[in-house]
FIGU-43242 format. One line per 2 residues: number of its first residue (from 1); for each residue x, y, z of N, C-alpha, C. Coordinates in steps of 0.1 Angstrom, whole numbers, m for minus. Atoms other than C-alpha are relative to their C-alpha. Example, Ala and Ser with C-alpha at 12.3 -4.5 7.8 and 13.67 -1.06 7.14 Angstrom:
BEGIN
1 = 9,m12,0,123,m45,78,9,12,0 | m9,m11,0,137,m11,71,m8,11,8
// end
This chain:
BEGIN
1 = m8,m10,7,m1075,581,1785,m1,m1,m15 | 0,2,14,m1075,565,1751,m14,3,m6
3 = 13,m3,5,m1113,566,1748,m3,15,0 | 2,m14,0,m1113,602,1758,6,7,m12
5 = m6,m5,11,m1089,608,1731,m8,m3,m13 | 8,3,11,m1111,590,1706,m12,8,m1
7 = 12,m8,1,m1142,610,1715,4,14,m4 | m5,m13,4,m1122,642,1711,2,1,m15
9 = m3,0,14,m1112,631,1677,m14,m1,m8 | 13,1,7,m1149,623,1668,m7,13,m1
11 = 6,m14,1,m1159,659,1674,5,6,m12 | m5,m7,11,m1137,669,1646,m2,m8,m13
13 = 1,9,12,m1144,639,1623,m15,m3,m2 | 14,3,3,m1176,629,1606,m1,m13,m7
15 = 3,12,8,m1192,598,1592,8,m12,4 | m8,12,m2,m1172,566,1587,14,2,5
17 = m13,m3,m6,m1139,582,1595,0,0,15 | 0,0,m15,m1149,588,1631,m2,m14,5
19 = 2,14,m5,m1162,552,1635,13,m8,m1 | m12,8,2,m1130,537,1620,11,4,11
21 = m9,m4,m10,m1108,558,1643,m3,m5,14 | 3,5,m13,m1127,547,1674,3,m14,1
23 = m2,14,m1,m1125,510,1665,15,m3,1 | m14,3,0,m1087,511,1658,6,4,14
25 = m6,m4,m12,m1080,530,1690,m4,m10,11 | 4,10,m10,m1100,505,1711,8,m13,m1
27 = m7,13,2,m1083,475,1695,15,1,5 | m14,m1,m4,m1047,489,1700,1,0,15
29 = m1,m1,m15,m1054,495,1737,m3,m13,6 | 4,12,m6,m1072,463,1745,8,m12,m3
31 = m9,11,3,m1045,441,1729,10,m3,11 | m9,2,m11,m1024,445,1760,m6,m8,11
33 = 7,7,m10,m1050,427,1780,3,m15,0 | m3,14,1,m1038,393,1768,14,m2,6
35 = m13,2,m7,m1010,381,1792,7,m13,m4 | m8,12,5,m983,357,1778,15,3,5
37 = m14,m1,m2,m946,350,1784,7,5,m13 | m6,m5,12,m925,371,1760,10,m9,m6
39 = m10,10,6,m898,344,1756,0,m12,9 | m1,13,m7,m894,308,1765,11,m8,m7
41 = m11,8,5,m864,285,1760,m1,m14,4 | 1,14,m3,m861,248,1759,10,m8,m7
43 = m9,9,6,m838,219,1751,m9,m10,m8 | 8,11,7,m849,192,1726,m3,m11,9
45 = 4,11,m8,m869,164,1741,m8,4,13 | 6,m5,m12,m883,186,1769,m15,3,m3
47 = 14,m4,1,m920,196,1776,m1,14,4 | 1,m15,m3,m929,233,1775,m15,3,2
49 = 13,m4,m3,m959,251,1788,m1,15,m5 | 2,m14,5,m971,282,1768,m13,6,6
51 = 11,m6,m8,m992,303,1791,m7,11,m7 | 8,m11,5,m1020,326,1781,m12,2,9
53 = 12,m4,m8,m1048,345,1800,m6,13,m4 | 7,m13,2,m1074,372,1797,m6,4,13
55 = 5,m2,m14,m1078,384,1833,m11,10,1 | 10,m11,m1,m1100,415,1826,m11,m2,m10
57 = 11,3,10,m1133,404,1810,m12,9,2 | 12,m10,m3,m1155,433,1822,m4,6,m14
59 = 6,m6,12,m1177,444,1793,5,m6,m13 | m6,7,12,m1160,419,1769,m5,m14,1
61 = 4,14,1,m1174,386,1757,11,m8,m8 | m11,8,6,m1147,359,1749,m8,m10,m9
63 = 8,9,8,m1161,341,1719,8,m12,m5 | m8,11,5,m1131,319,1708,15,3,3
65 = m15,m1,m1,m1093,313,1714,7,m9,m10 | m7,8,10,m1069,302,1687,15,2,2
67 = m14,0,m1,m1032,293,1691,6,m2,m14 | m6,m1,13,m1011,301,1660,15,m2,1
69 = m14,2,0,m976,289,1652,5,8,m13 | m6,m7,11,m955,313,1630,14,m4,m2
71 = m14,4,3,m924,299,1614,9,11,m2 | m9,m11,2,m892,318,1608,m1,6,m14
73 = 2,m5,13,m902,322,1572,m13,9,0 | 12,m8,m1,m934,340,1584,m13,m7,m3
75 = 13,7,2,m960,313,1577,m7,m3,13 | 9,2,m12,m989,310,1602,m8,m12,m1
77 = 7,12,0,m1004,277,1612,m8,m1,13 | 8,2,m12,m1033,270,1636,3,m13,6
79 = m4,13,m6,m1023,244,1661,m10,m4,11 | 10,4,m10,m1051,246,1688,m11,11,0
81 = 12,m9,0,m1087,261,1689,m9,m4,12 | 9,3,m11,m1110,265,1719,m12,9,m1
83 = 13,m7,1,m1147,274,1717,m8,m3,13 | 7,2,m13,m1168,279,1748,m11,m10,m1
85 = 11,10,1,m1196,257,1734,5,m13,m6 | m4,12,7,m1178,232,1711,13,m6,7
87 = m11,6,m7,m1147,227,1733,13,2,m9 | m13,m1,7,m1110,222,1721,0,m8,m13
89 = m2,7,13,m1099,212,1686,15,3,m4 | m14,m1,4,m1064,205,1672,2,m2,m15
91 = m2,1,15,m1060,212,1634,13,m7,m3 | m12,5,5,m1033,195,1614,12,10,1
93 = m12,m10,m1,m998,211,1622,12,m8,4 | m13,7,m3,m962,202,1629,0,m5,14
95 = m1,5,m14,m970,197,1666,m13,m8,3 | 12,8,m3,m1003,177,1662,4,m13,7
97 = m2,12,m8,m1004,149,1687,10,3,12 | m9,m4,m11,m979,167,1709,m5,12,8
99 = 5,m12,m6,m1000,197,1718,m14,m2,7 | 14,2,m6,m1030,200,1742,m2,12,10
101 = 3,m11,m9,m1048,226,1764,2,m5,14 | m2,3,m14,m1039,227,1800,m5,12,9
103 = 5,13,m5,m1056,224,1825,m12,m6,m9 | 11,7,8,m1082,200,1812,m12,m2,10
105 = 4,m8,12,m1110,209,1807,5,14,1 | m5,m13,0,m1097,242,1796,m10,11,3
107 = 8,m11,m3,m1110,276,1805,3,11,m10 | m2,m10,10,m1116,305,1782,9,12,6
109 = m8,m11,m5,m1099,330,1806,15,m4,1 | m14,4,0,m1067,309,1807,3,m12,m8
111 = m1,12,9,m1063,287,1776,15,m3,m3 | m14,4,2,m1026,276,1781,1,m13,m7
113 = m2,13,7,m1012,248,1760,13,m6,4 | m13,7,m4,m985,222,1765,4,m8,m12
115 = m6,7,11,m961,208,1739,10,m10,6 | m10,10,m5,m942,176,1746,10,m4,m10
117 = m10,5,9,m911,162,1732,4,11,m11 | m3,m11,9,m901,196,1717,12,m3,m9
119 = m11,2,10,m878,196,1686,6,13,m3 | m7,m13,4,m854,221,1672,m8,7,m10
121 = 9,m7,10,m879,227,1644,m12,7,6 | 11,m6,m6,m905,238,1669,3,15,4
123 = m4,m14,m4,m886,271,1675,m8,10,m9 | 7,m10,8,m905,302,1664,m10,8,10
125 = 9,m8,m8,m934,325,1675,m13,m8,2 | 13,6,m4,m966,312,1693,m9,11,4
127 = 9,m11,m2,m995,335,1692,m13,m5,6 | 13,3,m6,m1025,334,1716,m10,10,m4
129 = 9,m9,6,m1053,350,1697,m15,m1,5 | 13,0,m5,m1086,360,1714,m10,7,m10
131 = 11,m7,8,m1119,367,1694,m10,4,11 | 8,m5,m10,m1139,390,1716,m11,9,m6
133 = 11,m8,4,m1172,409,1714,m2,10,11 | 0,m6,13,m1175,438,1709,14,5,m5
135 = m13,m6,4,m1137,446,1708,7,m6,m11 | m6,7,11,m1127,420,1682,12,m8,5
137 = m12,9,m3,m1094,401,1681,10,7,9 | m11,m5,m8,m1067,406,1707,11,m12,2
139 = m10,10,1,m1033,388,1708,11,2,11 | m12,0,m8,m1003,379,1729,10,m10,m6
141 = m10,7,7,m970,366,1714,12,m5,9 | m11,6,m7,m944,342,1729,10,m5,m10
143 = m11,4,9,m910,336,1713,7,m13,7 | m6,12,m5,m898,300,1717,14,m2,m6
145 = m14,1,4,m860,296,1716,4,m14,4 | m5,13,m2,m847,261,1712,15,1,3
147 = m14,0,m3,m813,255,1729,6,m13,m2 | m8,12,2,m787,230,1720,14,3,4
149 = m14,m2,m5,m754,228,1738,9,m6,m11 | m9,5,11,m727,226,1711,11,m9,5
151 = m12,9,m2,m699,201,1709,12,8,m5 | m11,m8,3,m667,222,1710,13,m8,m1
153 = m13,7,2,m633,211,1697,9,9,m7 | m11,m8,7,m600,225,1685,11,m9,m4
155 = m12,8,5,m570,212,1666,10,10,m7 | m11,m7,8,m537,224,1652,3,m8,m12
157 = m3,6,12,m527,217,1617,15,1,m3 | m14,m1,3,m490,208,1611,2,6,m14
159 = m3,m7,13,m476,231,1584,15,2,0 | m14,m2,2,m442,237,1569,3,15,m1
161 = m3,m14,0,m425,271,1575,1,5,m15 | 0,m6,13,m429,293,1545,m2,15,0
163 = 2,m15,2,m438,328,1532,m15,3,m2 | 14,m3,3,m476,324,1526,m8,m4,12
165 = 9,3,m11,m504,325,1552,m8,m12,m2 | 7,12,1,m519,292,1559,m8,m2,13
167 = 8,3,m12,m544,277,1584,9,m9,9 | m8,8,m9,m525,265,1614,m8,m5,12
169 = 8,5,m10,m554,259,1638,m15,2,m3 | 14,0,4,m591,252,1636,m8,m3,13
171 = 9,2,m11,m619,255,1662,m15,m2,m5 | 13,3,4,m654,240,1658,m10,m1,11
173 = 11,1,m10,m686,245,1678,m12,m6,m8 | 9,8,8,m709,218,1664,m14,m1,6
175 = 14,2,m3,m747,216,1665,m5,7,12 | 4,m9,m11,m754,245,1688,m12,8,m4
177 = 11,m9,2,m785,266,1692,m1,9,12 | m4,m8,12,m782,296,1690,14,m2,m4
179 = m14,2,4,m749,298,1671,10,5,11 | m10,m4,m10,m718,300,1693,9,11,m5
181 = m9,m11,4,m693,329,1693,14,m5,4 | m13,5,m2,m656,320,1689,11,11,m1
183 = m12,m9,0,m624,340,1696,13,m8,2 | m13,6,m2,m587,332,1696,9,9,8
185 = m10,m7,m8,m559,341,1720,13,m7,m2 | m13,5,2,m522,336,1711,10,11,m2
187 = m11,m9,2,m488,353,1709,4,0,m15 | m3,1,15,m485,343,1672,m7,11,m7
189 = 6,m11,8,m491,370,1647,m8,m5,m12 | 9,4,10,m521,361,1627,m14,5,1
191 = 14,m4,m1,m559,364,1622,m9,m12,m3 | 9,12,2,m590,342,1619,m12,4,m8
193 = 12,m1,8,m620,337,1598,m11,m10,6 | 10,8,m6,m654,322,1607,m12,m2,m10
195 = 11,3,9,m683,305,1589,m10,m9,8 | 10,7,m7,m716,290,1601,m8,m9,m10
197 = 8,9,9,m738,261,1587,m11,m5,9 | 12,4,m7,m774,253,1598,m4,m14,m6
199 = 4,13,3,m784,217,1598,m15,m2,m2 | 14,3,2,m818,201,1591,m8,2,13
201 = 7,m1,m13,m827,201,1628,1,13,6 | 0,m14,m4,m822,238,1630,12,3,9
203 = m12,m3,m8,m789,235,1649,11,7,m9 | m10,m8,8,m759,256,1638,14,m5,4
205 = m14,3,m2,m722,246,1634,8,12,m4 | m8,m12,2,m697,274,1637,15,m5,m1
207 = m14,4,2,m661,269,1623,8,12,m1 | m9,m11,0,m633,293,1630,14,m5,m3
209 = m13,4,4,m598,290,1614,10,11,2 | m10,m9,m3,m566,307,1625,11,m1,m11
211 = m10,m1,10,m541,318,1598,11,8,3 | m12,m8,m1,m506,330,1598,11,m5,m10
213 = m12,4,8,m473,330,1579,9,m9,9 | m7,8,m10,m456,300,1596,15,3,0
215 = m14,m2,m2,m421,306,1610,5,m11,10 | m5,9,m10,m398,283,1630,m1,5,14
217 = 2,m6,m13,m401,307,1659,m14,m2,6 | 13,2,m5,m438,300,1661,m3,m14,4
219 = 1,14,m4,m433,263,1667,m1,m1,15 | 1,2,m15,m446,253,1701,m8,11,7
221 = 7,m11,m7,m464,286,1708,m15,m5,3 | 13,4,m4,m497,282,1726,m11,9,m7
223 = 11,m7,7,m530,291,1709,m13,m6,6 | 12,4,m7,m564,290,1727,m12,4,m8
225 = 13,m3,6,m599,288,1712,m10,2,11 | 10,m3,m10,m625,305,1733,m14,m1,m6
227 = 14,2,5,m662,294,1728,m10,5,10 | 10,m6,m9,m690,314,1743,m14,m4,m6
229 = 13,4,4,m726,300,1742,m10,1,11 | 11,m3,m10,m759,306,1760,m2,m12,9
231 = 2,12,m8,m760,270,1773,12,m2,10 | m12,2,m9,m726,273,1790,0,10,11
233 = m1,m9,m11,m721,287,1824,11,10,m1 | m12,m9,3,m687,302,1814,6,m3,m14
235 = m6,1,13,m666,306,1783,9,m13,1 | m9,12,1,m649,273,1773,12,3,m8
237 = m13,m3,7,m612,276,1765,7,m14,m3 | m7,12,4,m594,249,1745,13,4,m5
239 = m14,m4,3,m556,253,1744,7,m11,m8 | m8,9,9,m533,238,1718,14,7,m2
241 = m13,m6,3,m497,243,1707,3,m1,m15 | m2,m1,15,m488,253,1671,11,m10,m4
243 = m9,10,5,m469,227,1651,5,6,m14 | m7,m5,12,m445,243,1625,12,m8,m3
245 = m11,9,5,m422,220,1606,10,8,m8 | m10,m7,7,m389,233,1594,13,m8,0
247 = m13,6,1,m354,222,1583,8,3,12 | m8,m3,m12,m327,220,1609,7,13,0
249 = m8,m12,m2,m311,252,1622,12,m4,8 | m12,6,m5,m275,242,1629,10,11,4
251 = m11,m8,m5,m248,259,1650,10,m9,7 | m11,8,m6,m214,246,1661,6,9,11
253 = m5,m7,m12,m201,256,1696,12,m8,6 | m12,6,m7,m169,249,1716,13,5,m4
255 = m13,m5,3,m142,266,1697,2,14,6 | m3,m13,m7,m126,294,1718,11,8,m6
257 = m10,m7,7,m100,305,1693,14,m1,7 | m13,2,m8,m72,292,1716,4,m15,0
259 = m5,14,2,m64,257,1703,15,1,m3 | m15,0,2,m26,253,1706,5,m14,0
261 = m7,13,1,m3,224,1699,2,m6,14 | m2,7,m13,m4,199,1728,m13,2,9
263 = 12,m2,m8,m38,211,1742,m8,m13,m1 | 7,13,0,m60,181,1751,m14,2,5
265 = 14,0,m5,m97,173,1757,m7,12,m3 | 9,m11,5,m113,200,1736,m10,m7,m9
267 = 10,6,8,m145,194,1717,m9,10,m7 | 10,m8,8,m170,208,1692,m14,m7,2
269 = 14,5,m1,m208,204,1697,m9,6,m11 | 8,m4,11,m232,205,1668,m15,0,6
271 = 14,m1,m6,m266,219,1681,m9,3,m12 | 10,m1,11,m296,216,1658,m14,1,5
273 = 14,m2,m3,m331,230,1662,m8,m4,m12 | 7,4,12,m355,212,1639,m13,m7,5
275 = 13,6,m2,m391,199,1636,m4,m6,m14 | m2,10,m10,m394,170,1631,15,m2,4
277 = m14,2,m5,m363,158,1650,9,m5,m11 | m10,5,10,m331,152,1630,1,m15,m1
279 = m2,14,2,m326,118,1615,15,m4,m1 | m14,3,1,m288,121,1611,8,12,3
281 = m10,m11,m2,m258,142,1622,13,m6,m5 | m13,4,6,m226,139,1601,10,10,1
283 = m11,m9,m1,m192,154,1608,9,m3,m12 | m9,1,11,m168,161,1579,12,10,3
285 = m12,m9,0,m133,176,1575,2,5,m14 | m2,m6,13,m127,200,1546,14,m5,m6
287 = m13,4,4,m91,187,1544,0,m15,m5 | 1,13,4,m103,152,1536,m4,m10,11
289 = 3,9,m11,m100,124,1562,0,7,13 | 0,m6,m14,m107,131,1598,13,m3,7
291 = m12,2,m7,m76,135,1619,m1,m12,10 | 0,12,m9,m65,105,1640,m3,3,14
293 = 2,m3,m14,m67,124,1672,m14,5,3 | 14,m4,m1,m104,132,1666,m9,m12,3
295 = 10,11,m3,m132,111,1681,m14,6,m1 | 14,m5,3,m168,116,1668,m10,m9,6
297 = 11,7,m6,m198,106,1688,m13,8,m1 | 13,m7,2,m233,117,1677,3,14,m4
299 = m2,m14,4,m233,155,1677,12,6,6 | m12,m5,m6,m200,158,1695,13,m4,m7
301 = m13,3,6,m165,160,1679,10,3,10 | m10,m2,m11,m138,155,1706,14,m2,m6
303 = m14,1,4,m102,162,1700,8,m4,12 | m7,5,m12,m80,141,1723,13,8,2
305 = m12,m8,m2,m48,161,1716,1,9,m13 | m1,m9,11,m44,192,1694,14,m1,m7
307 = m12,0,8,m18,189,1666,m2,7,m13 | 1,m7,13,m12,203,1631,m11,m6,m8
309 = 11,6,8,m37,179,1616,m14,5,3 | 13,m6,m4,m65,196,1635,m2,14,m6
311 = 1,m13,7,m57,228,1616,m8,m1,m13 | 9,3,11,m87,224,1593,m13,6,3
313 = 14,m4,m2,m124,232,1588,m9,m12,2 | 9,11,m3,m149,209,1604,m14,5,m4
315 = 13,m3,5,m184,207,1589,m10,m10,7 | 11,9,m6,m216,194,1608,m12,1,m9
317 = 11,1,9,m244,183,1585,m12,m7,7 | 12,6,m7,m279,177,1600,m11,m1,m10
319 = 11,2,9,m308,162,1582,m13,m5,7 | 13,5,m5,m346,157,1589,m9,m1,m13
321 = 9,3,11,m376,150,1568,m3,12,m9 | 3,m12,8,m380,186,1557,12,4,m8
323 = m11,m4,7,m344,192,1546,13,m3,7 | m14,2,m5,m306,192,1552,6,14,2
325 = m7,m13,m3,m286,221,1568,13,m4,6 | m14,2,m5,m249,224,1577,5,13,6
327 = m8,m12,m5,m226,247,1596,14,m5,1 | m14,4,0,m188,248,1597,8,10,9
329 = m9,m8,m8,m160,262,1619,15,m3,m4 | m14,1,4,m123,268,1609,8,1,12
331 = m9,0,m12,m97,258,1635,13,5,m4 | m14,m5,2,m65,277,1637,8,m4,12
333 = m8,6,m11,m39,258,1657,12,9,2 | m11,m10,m4,m15,281,1676,12,m8,5
335 = m11,6,m6,20,274,1688,m2,m1,15 | 2,1,m15,23,262,1724,5,12,7
337 = m4,m11,m9,26,288,1751,13,m2,6 | m13,1,m5,61,296,1761,1,5,15
339 = 1,m4,m14,51,309,1795,2,m12,9 | m2,11,m10,61,289,1826,m13,m6,4
341 = 12,7,m5,37,264,1840,m5,8,12 | 7,m6,m12,14,274,1868,9,m2,13
343 = m8,3,m12,37,257,1894,12,10,0 | m12,m9,0,67,278,1882,m4,14,3
345 = 5,m14,m3,47,310,1883,m3,1,15 | 3,0,m14,35,302,1918,13,1,8
347 = m13,1,m7,71,293,1930,7,13,m1 | m7,m13,2,85,325,1914,m6,11,9
349 = 7,m10,m7,58,346,1931,4,m2,15 | m3,2,m14,66,330,1965,14,4,3
351 = m14,m4,m2,104,335,1962,1,15,m1 | 0,m15,1,99,371,1951,m6,6,12
353 = 6,m5,m12,77,377,1980,9,m1,12 | m9,2,m11,102,363,2005,12,10,m1
355 = m11,m10,1,130,384,1990,m4,14,3 | 5,m14,m3,109,415,1992,m1,2,15
357 = 1,m1,m15,102,408,2029,13,1,6 | m14,m1,m5,139,402,2036,6,14,m2
359 = m5,m14,3,148,435,2019,m6,10,9 | 7,m10,m9,122,454,2039,5,m1,14
361 = m5,2,m13,134,438,2071,14,6,2 | m14,m5,m1,170,447,2064,0,16,0
363 = 1,m15,1,160,483,2055,m5,5,14 | 5,m4,m13,140,486,2088,11,m1,10
365 = m11,2,m10,170,472,2108,10,12,m2 | m10,m11,2,194,498,2092,m6,13,5
367 = 6,m13,m5,170,527,2099,m1,0,15 | 1,0,m14,164,516,2135,14,2,6
369 = m14,m1,m5,202,512,2141,5,14,m1 | m4,m14,2,209,546,2126,m7,10,9
371 = 8,m9,m8,182,563,2146,5,m1,15 | m5,1,m14,195,548,2179,14,6,2
373 = m13,m6,m1,230,559,2172,0,15,0 | 2,m15,0,218,594,2165,m5,4,14
375 = 5,m4,m13,199,595,2198,11,m2,11 | m10,2,m10,228,581,2218,12,10,0
377 = m11,m10,1,254,606,2204,13,m6,5 | m13,4,m5,286,603,2223,m1,m4,15
379 = 3,4,m14,272,589,2256,7,m14,3 | m6,13,m2,296,559,2255,4,m2,15
381 = m4,1,m14,309,567,2291,m10,7,9 | 10,m6,m8,278,585,2302,2,14,6
383 = 1,m13,m7,269,620,2316,12,9,m2 | m11,m10,0,298,643,2325,12,m5,m7
385 = m12,5,7,324,619,2311,0,3,m14 | 2,m3,14,310,625,2277,6,14,m3
387 = m5,m14,1,316,662,2281,15,1,1 | m14,0,m2,351,655,2294,8,m5,m12
389 = m7,5,12,360,634,2264,0,9,m12 | 1,m9,11,348,660,2240,8,13,3
391 = m6,m13,m2,360,692,2257,12,0,10 | m11,1,m9,385,680,2282,m2,4,14
393 = 2,m4,m14,387,682,2321,10,12,3 | m7,m12,m4,400,713,2338,14,m3,5
395 = m13,2,m6,429,699,2358,9,m8,m9 | m8,8,10,440,674,2332,5,9,m11
397 = m3,m9,11,440,701,2306,12,9,5 | m11,m9,m5,463,723,2328,13,m7,m1
399 = m13,7,0,489,696,2328,4,m2,m14 | m3,5,14,488,685,2292,m1,12,m10
401 = 2,m11,10,476,717,2275,10,11,2 | m9,m12,m1,494,750,2270,m5,9,11
403 = 4,m8,m12,494,772,2301,m4,13,m5 | 5,m13,4,475,804,2298,m4,7,12
405 = 4,m8,m11,464,832,2320,m14,m2,3 | 13,1,m5,433,832,2340,m7,14,1
407 = 6,m14,m1,426,869,2337,m10,1,m11 | 11,m2,10,399,884,2317,6,1,m13
409 = m4,0,14,402,880,2280,9,m12,m3 | m8,12,3,424,849,2283,m8,m12,m2
411 = 7,13,2,417,813,2276,m1,m7,13 | 2,6,m13,402,796,2306,6,m14,0
413 = m5,14,m1,422,765,2317,10,m2,m11 | m10,3,10,448,747,2297,m5,m11,m9
415 = 5,10,9,426,723,2278,1,5,m15 | m2,m4,14,436,724,2242,m12,m3,m9
417 = 12,3,8,403,710,2231,m12,9,3 | 11,m8,m5,381,736,2248,m2,11,m10
419 = 3,m11,10,363,762,2227,5,13,6 | m4,m14,m4,372,799,2228,m12,7,5
421 = 11,m9,m4,351,822,2248,7,13,5 | m5,m14,m4,355,859,2259,m7,4,12
423 = 5,m4,m12,350,873,2293,m8,13,m2 | 8,m11,1,322,898,2296,2,11,11
425 = m2,m10,m11,337,918,2324,1,14,m6 | 2,m13,6,332,956,2319,14,6,m3
427 = m13,m6,3,370,964,2319,7,m6,m12 | m6,6,12,376,943,2288,m5,6,m12
429 = 3,m8,12,377,961,2255,m1,m10,m12 | 1,7,13,371,950,2220,13,m4,m5
431 = m13,3,5,407,952,2213,6,m13,6 | m5,12,m7,415,924,2239,m7,m12,m6
433 = 7,11,6,389,902,2223,7,m4,m13 | m6,2,13,406,906,2189,13,m7,2
435 = m13,7,m2,438,892,2205,m2,m15,m3 | 2,15,2,422,857,2202,m7,m3,m13
437 = 7,3,12,402,861,2170,4,10,m10 | m4,m9,11,414,875,2137,m12,4,m8
439 = 11,m5,8,390,896,2117,0,m8,m14 | 1,7,13,377,880,2084,m9,7,m9
441 = 8,m7,11,362,892,2052,m12,m10,m3 | 12,8,4,328,880,2037,5,m11,m9
443 = m2,12,8,331,845,2024,13,m7,4 | m13,6,m4,365,838,2040,m1,m8,12
445 = 0,8,m12,372,812,2066,7,7,11 | m7,m7,m10,380,828,2099,11,m9,6
447 = m12,7,m7,413,820,2117,m4,m5,14 | 2,6,m13,412,799,2148,12,3,9
449 = m11,m3,m9,432,808,2179,9,m12,1 | m10,11,0,464,788,2180,m2,m8,13
451 = 2,9,m11,461,758,2202,m14,m4,3 | 14,4,m3,423,756,2201,m4,m10,m11
453 = 4,10,10,411,724,2183,m14,4,m6 | 13,m2,7,383,727,2158,m8,m12,0
455 = 9,11,1,354,704,2151,7,m11,m8 | m7,9,9,375,688,2124,10,m8,8
457 = m10,7,m8,402,680,2150,m7,m11,8 | 7,10,m8,376,663,2172,m4,m12,m8
459 = 4,11,9,363,642,2143,12,m9,m3 | m11,8,4,398,631,2135,6,m8,12
461 = m5,7,m11,402,616,2170,m3,m15,m1 | 3,15,2,389,582,2156,m10,m5,10
463 = 11,4,m9,362,581,2183,m13,1,m6 | 13,m2,7,335,590,2159,1,m8,m14
465 = 0,8,13,325,570,2128,m1,10,m12 | 0,m9,12,324,583,2093,m13,8,m2
467 = 13,m8,1,287,593,2093,0,12,9 | 0,m12,m10,292,615,2124,10,10,m5
469 = m11,m9,5,324,630,2108,m6,9,m11 | 6,m7,11,304,640,2078,m9,11,5
471 = 9,m10,m5,278,657,2099,7,11,7 | m8,m12,m5,304,677,2118,6,8,m10
473 = m6,m8,11,320,687,2086,m10,10,m5 | 10,m8,5,287,700,2074,m4,11,9
475 = 3,m10,m10,280,718,2107,10,10,0 | m11,m10,m1,314,734,2107,m1,9,m12
477 = 1,m8,12,309,745,2071,m11,10,1 | 11,m9,m1,276,761,2079,3,11,10
479 = m2,m10,m10,287,778,2111,12,9,m3 | m11,m8,3,318,792,2095,m3,12,m8
481 = 3,m11,8,299,816,2074,m12,8,5 | 10,m9,m6,277,835,2098,5,14,m3
483 = m4,m14,3,278,871,2087,m6,10,10 | 5,m10,m9,274,901,2109,1,14,m8
485 = 0,m13,6,269,938,2101,13,6,1 | m14,m6,m2,304,947,2114,10,m7,m8
487 = m11,6,8,337,939,2098,5,m13,6 | m6,12,m6,347,913,2124,m10,m7,9
489 = 10,7,m9,328,886,2144,1,5,14 | 1,m4,m14,317,896,2179,m3,m13,8
491 = 2,12,m8,321,868,2204,m2,4,14 | 3,m4,m14,306,872,2239,m3,m12,7
493 = 3,11,m9,306,847,2267,m3,5,13 | 3,m3,m14,292,848,2302,13,m1,8
495 = m12,1,m9,318,853,2330,0,m14,5 | 0,13,m5,329,820,2343,m5,m1,14
497 = 6,1,m13,310,808,2373,10,m6,10 | m9,6,m10,324,792,2404,4,m13,m4
499 = m6,12,5,346,762,2400,m8,m12,4 | 8,12,m4,322,739,2418,m10,m4,m11
501 = 10,3,10,298,741,2389,6,m3,m14 | m7,2,13,324,735,2362,3,m15,m2
503 = m5,13,4,331,703,2343,11,3,m9 | m11,m5,8,365,708,2331,1,15,0
505 = 0,m15,1,365,744,2319,m14,6,m3 | 13,m5,5,327,746,2312,m10,m3,11
507 = 10,1,m10,296,749,2332,m8,m13,m2 | 7,13,0,277,718,2342,m13,1,m9
509 = 12,0,7,244,730,2328,1,8,m13 | m2,m7,13,259,748,2298,0,m8,m12
511 = m1,8,12,260,718,2276,m14,m3,m5 | 13,2,6,232,711,2252,2,m11,m12
513 = 0,11,11,226,679,2230,m7,6,m12 | 5,m4,13,220,685,2193,m7,m12,m6
515 = 8,11,7,197,665,2169,10,m10,m7 | m9,9,7,227,650,2151,8,m8,10
517 = m7,8,m10,239,634,2184,12,7,7 | m11,m7,m6,266,660,2193,m4,8,12
519 = 3,m8,m12,269,680,2225,9,13,m1 | m8,m12,1,280,717,2224,m4,9,12
521 = 2,m10,m10,282,746,2248,m10,10,m4 | 10,m10,3,254,771,2250,7,14,m2
523 = m6,m14,0,278,801,2254,11,0,m11 | m11,0,10,305,790,2229,m5,2,m14
525 = 4,m3,14,303,802,2193,12,m4,m8 | m11,4,8,325,785,2167,0,10,m12
527 = m1,m9,12,338,808,2139,11,m5,m9
// end
């Protein structure tokens, strides 16, 4: 393809220009026919093999092979020459005595060389240069890289807390080839700088320094130096802790603002954060001498018993190599508490609880008794006898009570305690009813038929207690003021039934118990 291109160019060019273009084109293309390793690495003291070959020799005559060493400054030095007729030759060079053709005897098609006991200064370019006919010279270049595993180390530099940025840590990767790469990892707020130095043997030492404004809070923080190098399988991490020196930071603890006269076994503690460690801790009293009840031991001030002499300001002074710092606390002694002791409080609580329980029990007992008495009413003699005591028996009433007629409109029986009722027989008129009940006006108390006892009379019989008497009074008061549309109260009762069903002058099933414990007739109406 290249030669076709050259011929096409020749058609357009004439003379020497066409010949020159053809030669340059052929040389650029045929230079790729020399086969070498692009790069080779080695450690000092090892033996290396620089390979070179010319596999395609069709139409080309190999006249000579020359190995050239090119330094990093660009200088070229012949180190080995091979002629098909005269054999190998090794001109003076930095590798003379350590270089030779391999295999032996060498061949023009594969003139590889070997260098023993390589040094760091041997690093550079090695050129395998073929002199051919008719194509001219053709080359292949190998880059030799010398490796040296560095010696890595890190250290922290003790510094005093201040306001200016200083070096607090240093990391060194010494005598490495190629130069190492260094990074830092830490929570401290700072940055780093780096510098490199090449030694005579071509190794490089890299130094990195970490800088920050030192503070007491940075003391003890971890800082890691990370070194990355070609000779290492992984990144090497070297961890250290920062050392920041500072004067003591002092605080006094233990005062709860409740020191009262008579209180015992209270103490103050002097806490100090410092680097280096404190050399002394001294307690002082602003009032002069230390109170007799105070016992000082190291960083603790113990008060055996609080009294008025403790009412002062205590000072704790801590000293180290960097400086001296103090803190103070003012004690205010209070009067003793007037409240009862804990035992008295507990006893009072127990007694109060018992009294409260007794009060509740008494109240419950009263309520239960009152409820039972309301439910029992007047059942002292049971059943029909109760009705007899309240309303009176028929026969007994006829003897002791006022005699009356048994006709319609009259009072049934002679019981003076019986209620008034009116016969509902059709021949009885309103006028006859009014013979027993006087008309009353609104708001006035109606008159009661002579000889008929009222509820008040029953209560006065001394068979009921005061509570029941009050209830009957209220009931009588309420029932006395029932109002009707007419001018006089209308009282109607059912005709009396047969005497066999009567209890006294009232029907057996006519009685009805009330909520207040009383028993009244269903047909009788009190006015």
